[in-house]
N, C-alpha and C positions, 0 to 999 in steps of 0.2 A: 485647134483645141489641144493637139499633142504638145505644143509649146507651153501651154498653161498647166499641163498635167502635174508637174512637180513644183509649181509655184507655191511657196510657203503660205502666202496670204490666202490661198484658196483651200488650204488643208483644214480638216475638221477641227484640229487642235488649236488653230490660230485664234488668238483673242481670248482663250480660256484663262481665267485667273489662276495664279500658281496654287492657291489653296484648293482649287477645284480639280486640279490635275489628277488627284488620287482616284477620281471617279471615272477616269477615262477607260479603265478596264471593262466597264459595263458595255462599252461599244463593242469590244471584241466578244464579250460573253453573249450579247444579243445576236451577233452574227453567227457565232458558234451554235446557238440554239436553233436558228433557222436552218443552218446547214445540216445539223443532225436530224432535225425533224423531217426535212425533205428527203434525206438519205434513207431513213427508216421507212417512210411512207413509200418511197420508190421501190425499196427492197420488197416490201409487202406486196405491192402491185405486181412485181416481177414474179413472185411466187404464185400469186393467183392466176396470172396469165399462163405460167408453165403448167399449173395444175389443170386448168381448163383445156389446154391444148392436149395434155396427156390423156385426159378423160375422153376427149373427142376422138383421138387416134385409136384408143382401145375400143371405143364403141364402134368405130368404123371397121376395125379388124374383126370384131366379133360378128358383125353383120356379114362381112365377106366370107368368113369361115362357115357360117350357118346358112349362107345363101339367101339371107333376108335383107330387105331394104331397111335403111335407117328409119326409125319410127318417129322421126321429127321432120316436118316439112323443111324444104330448102330455105324458106324465108324466116325460119325460127332462129332468133339470135340469143336464146336464153343462155347458151354456153359462152357468150362473149362477156368480157369484163366491161361494164358500163359505169364510168366514174363521174360522179357529180361533186362539184366544189361549191360550198355555200360561203361566200365571202370573196370579194375581188380586190382586197387590199394587198399589202406587200407580201404577206405569207401566201395568200391564195394565188397570186400571180407567179411567185417563185415556184410554188408546188406544181402549178400547171405546166410551166416550162420544163421542170425536171421530169414530169410524167411523160410529156410529149417527146422529149429528146432521149431520155435514158431508159425508159421501159422497153420500147416506146409504145405509147397508147395512140391509136389512130385518132385524128381530130374528131371524127364523127362519133367516137365513143367517149368523148369528154365534153361535159357541159358545165357552165358556171352560172350560178345565180347570185346576183349582187344588186345593191340599190342603185348603182351607177353603171349599168352595162355599156353606156356610151363611152366610158373611160377605158374599155377593153377592146378598142378598135384593132389593135395588133393581133389579138387572138381571133377575133371574128374574121379577119382576113385569111387566117389559117384554116378556116372552116369550122371553128368551134362555136357552138350556139351559146350566146351570152344573153341573159334576160334577168328579170326580177320576178321570179315565181317559184318560191321554195317548195311548195307542195308538188308542183309539176315536175321539178327536178327529182325529188325523192321518189315519186311514183315511177319514174323512168329508170333510175340508177339501181345497181345492186351493191355499190360501194359509195358512201357519201362522206366527204371530208368536211368537218366543221372548222372553218378558218375565220370565224367571226369573233367579235369582242365578247368577253364573259357577260357584260351587261346586256348584250343582245340575245343571249341564249334562251332565256325563258320565253320570249316572244317567238323565236324561231322554232323552238321545240313544240310549242303549242300549235303552231302552223302545220308542222310536218308529222306529228305523232300518229295521226289517223291514216296517213299515207304510207307508213313504213310497213313493208312486208316483213314477215318473220325472219327471212334469210338475208335481208339487206344489212350490210355491215356499216355501222356508223363509226367513224374514226375521228375523234375529237382532239383538237389542238388547244382547247381552252383550258389552260393550266390551272386557272383559279376555280374551276368547277370540278369537284370530285366526281369520280365515276358513279358512286352511289347516288349522288344528286342527279346526274345525267339519266340514270335508270328511271328515276321517278319522273323527271321532266318529260322523258320520251315514252314512258311506259313500254320499254324495249330492253332486251338483255344482250343483243348481239352488238356490243359496243367495245371498241378498242380505244384506249387512252394512254399514250406513252407518258411516262413521268421522268423528269430530268432533275437530277440533284447537282447543284453547283458548289464547287469548293472555292475557298477564298484565294488561296495561293495557286496560281497557274501561269504558265507561259502562253501568251496569245499566239496561237499558231494558225489562226483562222484566216489571216490575210484581210485585206480591206477593199480591194478594187475588183477582184474577180467576180463574175456572175456565179450564182450558186451552181448551175450546171457545170461550169468550167471547174469549180472547186471540187466537185464530185468526180471529176475525171482526172484529178491529180492524185497519184498513188499515196503520197504522204498525208494529204488531207483526208482522203477516203479511209485510210486505216484508223484515223482517230475517231471515225464515226462507227467503227465496229461495235456491235452490241456489248461486247465484254471489255471494251477499252475505256480507260479513265483519263486518256490523254486530253489535253485542252481544257481541263477543269470542269467538264460536264459529263456526268455519269447517268447512263440510262438504267432505270429500274428494270431488271431482267424479267419481271413479271409480265412485261409487254411481250417478250418473246414467247412466253408461255401462252399468252392469249392468242398469239399468231397461230400456234399449233392447234389450239382448240377451235379457232375460227375455221381452219381448214377441215377439221373433223366435222364441223357443222355443215360445211358445204357438201361433203360426201354423204352425210346423213340425210340431207335434203334430197339427194338423188337416190336414197334407199340402197346405198352400196354396202354389201357385206363387210364386216369389220376386218376380216382377213385381207380382203382386197384393198381396203383403206390403208392398212399397215404397209402393204407393198408399195402403194403410191407414196406414202410418207418416206419410206426408205429411199425410193427413187428420187423424190423431190428434194429432201434435205441432206441425204448422205451419199449422193452420187459422185461427189468430188472428193478426191483423196490426195494425201501427201505422197511424195515419192517413196518414202520409207514405209508406207502402209503395206500390209501383207498382200499377196497375190489376189487380185479381184476383190480387194477390200475384205478378205475373210476375217481379219483380226479387228476390223472396225466395228463401232457400235451399231446395233440394229434395234429398231423399235419393236417392243412387244406389247401385247394387249394390256398387261398389268402396269405398263408405264402410264396409262391414261385413265384407267378405271380401277376401283378398289377390288380386292380379292373376292368379296362376296358377289359382286356384279359379274366378275370374270367367270365364276363357276356356273352362273345361270345364263350365260350368253352363248347361244347356239352359233355354229359357224356361219350360218347364212344371215344372221341378224346384223343390222347396222349398229354403230355406236349410238348411245343416247344423245339427245340434244343438250348441249352444255350452255349454261348461263355464263357468258364471257365476263360479265361484271364480277361474279363470284370468283371466277378463275383468277382474276387479277387482284382480288382482295384477300383471298384465303389460300391456305395450303392445299394442294391437290396431289394425287398420286404421282404427277409428273414433276412436282416442285423439286424434290430432292435429286432426281435424276438430272435435271437441267442445271442445278446449282453446284453439284458435286462431281459430275463426270467430266474430267478434263479432256478425255478423248472426244466426247460429244461437243464440248465447247470448242475444241480445236477444229473439228469438222464443220461446225456451223460458222465459225469465223472464216474458214477457207471458202465455204459456199458463198458467204456474204461478199467477200472480195471478188471471187470468181464471177458472180452475177453482174459485177460492174466492169468486168474485163481486166481485173488486177490479179496478177499471179502473186502467190504468197508461200513462203516456206515456214517451217516451224520456228526457225530462228527469228523470223519477222513477226511472230505472234505478238499482239499488243498486250499491255499490262492488263491482267484480268481484274475486273471489279464487278460484283454482282449487284451493287446498289442495295439500298434498303427500302422496303415498302413504305409508302406514304399514304396514310388513310385519308 
């Protein structure tokens, strides 16, 4: 097969009429969209895993200091990230590979529901449960990725809406279905939906033959997927990143965690990686404050021991929030988040290597 790899007659472009060659850029754009989608989903899962691990460690430390036993039984796995994927097509399979290899999520914590589970034999051999039962999947998972066709969404949402726990995060890749519509279909507000804007003139830097997981381990390709990067002709609406922050706040609120403790976790989770020219111990770096996430009126009435309120993630991604201006205008915060993003994939980055910043424009 290696002898045939570069054979012209086996290339995708072979046989395409000259007048149709102008559309070949769509192939690169499609691949770029899948790479970016898998990269951002992987980053989100990394953050959730790190958060849960941090919460677990701090809980154990408190128990040791107070001489108390943990108040959860040994077999309680509520603190583990359990990921469900609805849809076993191209995107679903690529996402599963990325989560397994790059987060990494243990096989027993990943399940796939698809109409053709027999076509996922390679995943089943790895220990991943593959079946066709969407309600069962949603009832088990605390993070659900929708990797299905837009035409299938109404039926799927009707199947799963009664099984969705309040804290379960639904992450939709169905670009044709707006988040407001998803909220109605699911009767649920804990939804994330990345939005990508494509520009017409771009250089195809996404490659053609590498697996998605391999592409995300290539420093040059990975940097193009940074949330603030406009390279490759595909721009992420930064409201997605805002939704990520508020999703993490909701996880902490579900655990009834005081807001001051939550802010400490946010600073440790998002701002723990610094550039070489940052001040000693990051003293000059940005720090999250209560007023960054809630309005001034709420801030005045929030006692130290109270948790954050529960946030509607669909509203966060559609409207301006107290955090919107901070996230879009603070270059120091953007730099640190970009550095964190690359560092989470094992890629070192200096300020000179920062990608071109683009905030994207909201799409209703």
